[in-house]
C-alpha positions as CSV (number, residue, x, y, z in Angstrom):
1,M,145.4,-41.7,181.3
2,L,145.2,-38.1,182.6
3,G,148.3,-38.7,184.8
4,T,150.2,-40.2,181.9
5,A,149.4,-37.2,179.7
6,R,150.4,-34.8,182.5
7,L,153.7,-36.6,183.1
8,L,154.4,-36.7,179.3
9,G,153.8,-33.0,179.0
10,Q,156.0,-32.2,182.0
11,T,158.8,-34.4,180.7
12,I,158.7,-32.9,177.2
13,G,158.5,-29.4,178.6
14,A,161.5,-29.9,180.8
15,A,163.5,-31.4,178.0
16,L,162.5,-28.5,175.7
17,V,163.6,-25.9,178.3
18,A,166.9,-27.7,178.9
19,M,167.5,-27.8,175.1
20,L,166.8,-24.1,174.7
21,L,169.0,-23.2,177.7
22,A,171.8,-25.2,176.3
23,R,171.4,-23.8,172.8
24,Y,170.9,-20.1,173.8
25,P,172.8,-19.6,177.2
26,A,172.2,-15.8,177.3
27,D,168.5,-15.7,176.2
28,G,167.4,-19.2,177.0
29,T,165.2,-18.2,179.8
30,R,163.3,-15.6,177.8
31,I,163.0,-17.9,174.8
32,S,161.7,-20.8,177.0
33,L,159.1,-18.5,178.5
34,M,157.9,-17.3,175.1
35,V,157.7,-20.9,173.8
36,G,155.6,-21.8,176.9
37,V,153.3,-18.8,176.3
38,G,152.9,-20.0,172.7
39,F,151.9,-23.5,173.8
40,A,149.5,-22.0,176.3
41,V,147.8,-19.8,173.7
42,V,147.5,-22.6,171.2
43,G,146.0,-24.8,174.0
44,A,143.5,-22.1,175.0
45,V,142.5,-21.6,171.3
46,L,142.0,-25.3,170.8
47,S,140.0,-25.6,174.0
48,T,137.8,-22.7,173.0
49,L,137.1,-24.2,169.6
50,R,135.6,-27.3,171.3
51,L,132.9,-25.2,172.8
52,S,129.6,-25.1,171.0
53,S,126.4,-23.2,171.3
54,A,124.4,-26.4,171.8
55,G,126.4,-27.1,174.9
56,S,125.7,-23.8,176.5
57,R,122.0,-24.1,175.7
58,G,121.8,-27.6,177.3
59,A,121.9,-26.0,180.7
60,E,118.7,-24.1,180.0
61,R,116.7,-27.3,179.6
62,V,117.7,-28.7,183.0
63,R,115.0,-28.2,185.5
64,V,115.2,-29.2,189.2
65,Q,112.0,-30.4,190.8
66,E,111.3,-29.8,194.4
67,G,111.4,-33.6,195.1
68,Q,114.9,-33.8,193.7
69,R,116.6,-31.3,196.0
70,L,118.8,-32.6,198.8
71,K,118.1,-31.7,202.4
72,G,119.9,-28.6,203.5
73,E,119.6,-26.7,200.2
């Protein structure tokens, strides 16, 4: 599923860049980069919204006992 999502994103991105380069021959590269930055910012914001305070506190409750450690640690 991850591979399919990655391939779909690459395909749509390449088609969008080709469309912008065909529509705006002089400024297509700059516009394509700005659109890419916009998608990256939206993705970063959505990813940040998924974080919760409960998830960061969950690591505090994990305790490693001496018997649980692997050799060499």
